[in-house]
C-alpha positions in Angstrom: 62.5 146.8 125.9 64.5 147.5 128.8 66.3 151.0 129.2 70.1 150.5 129.4 70.5 153.5 131.6 67.9 152.3 134.0 68.3 148.6 134.6 65.8 148.6 137.5 63.2 150.6 135.7 59.7 149.1 136.6 61.0 147.1 139.7 60.8 150.1 142.3 58.0 148.4 144.2 59.3 144.9 144.1 60.5 143.3 147.4 64.0 142.0 146.8 64.2 140.1 149.9 64.9 136.5 149.1 65.2 137.3 145.2 68.1 136.4 143.0 69.3 137.8 139.8 70.0 135.0 137.3 72.4 135.6 134.4 71.2 133.3 131.5 73.3 132.9 128.6 70.9 132.4 125.3 73.6 131.4 122.8 72.9 128.2 120.9 69.7 127.5 123.0 66.6 126.3 121.7 64.1 129.3 122.0 61.1 127.3 123.1 62.9 125.0 125.6 64.7 128.0 127.2 61.5 130.1 127.3 59.8 127.1 129.3 62.8 127.3 131.8 62.7 131.1 132.0 58.8 130.7 132.9 59.4 128.4 135.7 62.3 131.0 137.1 60.0 134.0 136.8 57.1 132.2 138.5 59.4 130.9 141.3 58.5 127.2 140.6 62.1 126.3 141.4 61.9 127.7 145.0 60.3 125.6 148.1 58.2 128.7 149.0 56.4 128.8 145.6 52.8 129.9 145.8 50.6 130.4 142.7 49.1 133.7 144.2 52.5 135.2 145.1 55.1 136.9 142.8 58.2 135.1 144.3 60.2 134.6 141.1 63.8 135.8 140.4 65.0 138.3 138.2 66.2 136.8 135.0 69.0 138.7 132.9 69.2 137.1 129.5 72.2 138.0 127.4 73.0 136.9 123.5 69.3 136.7 122.7 70.2 137.2 119.1 72.2 133.9 119.1 69.1 131.7 120.1 67.9 129.4 117.7 64.8 127.6 116.5 64.5 124.0 115.2 63.2 122.8 111.8 62.0 125.6 109.5 60.5 128.0 112.1 62.6 130.8 111.1 60.4 131.1 107.7 57.5 129.1 108.7 56.4 130.5 112.0 54.1 133.8 111.9 53.3 136.2 114.6 50.1 138.0 114.0 48.4 141.0 115.4 45.5 143.2 114.6 45.3 147.1 114.4 41.6 147.2 115.2 40.6 148.5 112.1 38.9 146.7 109.3 41.3 144.8 107.4 44.1 145.3 109.9 45.2 141.8 110.4 49.1 142.1 110.2 51.5 139.2 110.1 55.4 138.8 110.2 57.8 135.7 110.0 60.2 134.8 112.9 63.2 135.9 110.7 62.0 139.2 109.9 60.8 139.9 113.7 64.4 138.8 114.6 65.9 141.2 112.0 63.7 144.3 113.5 64.4 143.1 117.3 66.4 140.0 118.1 64.9 140.1 121.7 61.5 140.4 120.9 60.9 136.6 119.8 62.1 135.3 123.2 60.2 138.0 125.1 56.8 136.8 123.2 57.6 133.3 123.8 58.1 133.5 127.4 54.8 135.7 127.8 53.0 133.0 126.2 54.2 130.6 128.6 53.2 132.4 131.6 50.1 132.0 133.4 47.3 134.3 132.2 46.5 136.1 135.4 47.1 139.4 137.3 50.7 138.6 138.0 51.6 138.2 134.4 52.7 141.6 133.6 54.6 141.9 137.0 56.4 138.8 136.2 57.4 139.8 132.6 58.9 143.2 134.2 61.7 140.9 135.9 62.6 139.7 132.5 65.5 141.5 131.0 66.7 140.3 127.5 69.6 141.8 125.8 70.7 141.0 122.4 74.5 140.8 122.7 76.7 139.7 125.6 76.8 143.3 127.4 74.2 144.2 130.1 74.1 147.1 132.4 74.0 145.0 135.6 77.8 145.0 135.6 77.8 146.2 139.4 75.4 143.6 140.7 76.1 140.3 141.7 74.5 137.8 139.3 73.9 133.9 139.8 74.8 132.0 136.5 72.0 129.7 135.4 72.7 126.6 133.5 70.6 124.5 131.1 69.1 121.4 133.1 70.1 118.1 131.4 67.4 116.6 129.3 65.5 113.5 130.5 65.9 111.0 127.6 63.3 108.1 127.7 65.1 104.7 127.2 63.5 103.4 124.0 65.3 100.2 124.1 63.9 96.6 124.2 61.3 96.4 127.1 61.0 92.6 127.0 62.6 89.5 125.4 61.3 86.8 123.1 60.9 83.4 124.9 63.6 80.7 124.1 62.6 79.0 120.9 60.7 81.9 119.5 62.2 83.9 116.5 61.4 87.6 115.7 59.4 88.3 112.6 61.7 91.3 111.8 65.1 90.1 112.9 66.9 93.5 111.9 64.7 95.8 113.9 64.7 93.2 116.8 68.4 93.5 117.0 68.5 97.1 116.7 66.3 97.4 119.9 68.2 95.0 121.6 71.4 97.1 121.2 69.9 100.0 122.5 68.3 98.1 125.6 69.7 98.3 128.9 69.4 94.7 129.4 72.1 94.2 126.8 74.2 96.8 128.2 74.1 95.5 131.5 74.8 91.9 130.1 77.8 93.1 128.3 79.1 95.0 131.4 78.8 92.0 133.4 80.4 89.7 130.9 83.4 92.1 130.9 83.7 91.9 134.4 83.1 88.2 134.5 86.2 88.1 132.0 88.4 90.1 134.1 87.5 88.2 137.3 88.1 84.9 135.5 91.4 86.0 134.3 92.4 87.2 137.7 91.3 83.9 139.2 93.6 81.9 136.8 96.5 84.4 137.4 96.3 83.8 141.1 95.8 79.8 140.5 92.6 79.7 142.1 90.0 77.0 140.9 86.9 78.9 142.2 84.1 79.6 139.7 83.0 83.1 139.1 79.4 83.4 139.6 77.4 86.3 137.9 73.8 87.2 137.2 74.4 87.3 133.5 72.4 84.3 132.6 69.3 85.9 134.3 69.3 88.8 131.9 69.9 87.3 128.3 70.6 83.9 127.1 73.8 82.9 125.1 71.6 82.6 121.9 70.4 86.1 122.2 73.8 87.5 122.9 75.1 85.7 119.9 71.9 86.9 117.8 72.9 90.5 118.7 76.6 90.2 117.9 75.9 88.5 114.4 73.5 91.4 113.4 76.1 93.9 114.7 78.8 92.2 112.3 76.5 92.1 109.4 75.8 95.9 109.6 79.3 97.0 110.2 80.3 95.0 107.1 
């Protein structure tokens, strides 16, 4: 546990050239995902000068560690084990009980397990300063706030369309996948744009036709199938 009166204790031999002090707010952050991001910062993998044999990671000051969260039933189901070295000395404790003893220990152990198992592991862990509340002893030092990167969600929509004349074996599931597909979303956007351009052409008195690529994405029967399925579920 870091000493509040000596915030840089254990970092006397660290070369601070090119290093940054990152301020990380752990409030409402999922512990596993936050620990994975912290391990990247401690290793320096977010820098173009990263090398696996060099200790070029930044110093992480984590606040509000007591407000970090677990998903599911991990507070009661996750166990931390250690051995005293004596026969029958296997000990275990739940995550909830460990949080009551020390709210910062869970995040520290999680980050420790995600770092590479080599000689730089302890040196990188000394750059991790975790505090239970919002206060920290680095008030007179310039800290660079760190924000959680957005998650990369996979598009689970419909990757292909049925040939014309075929019917799906499960119409409800097919319609649900089509509603979440990028093809349908693009088709709906092009349809709205087509209606706006057509209305503007009529208002201007122009007889020129508006050409779009809507027919290349979905046929009229497929769009009608999605709209009917949506109306049935809404009713």
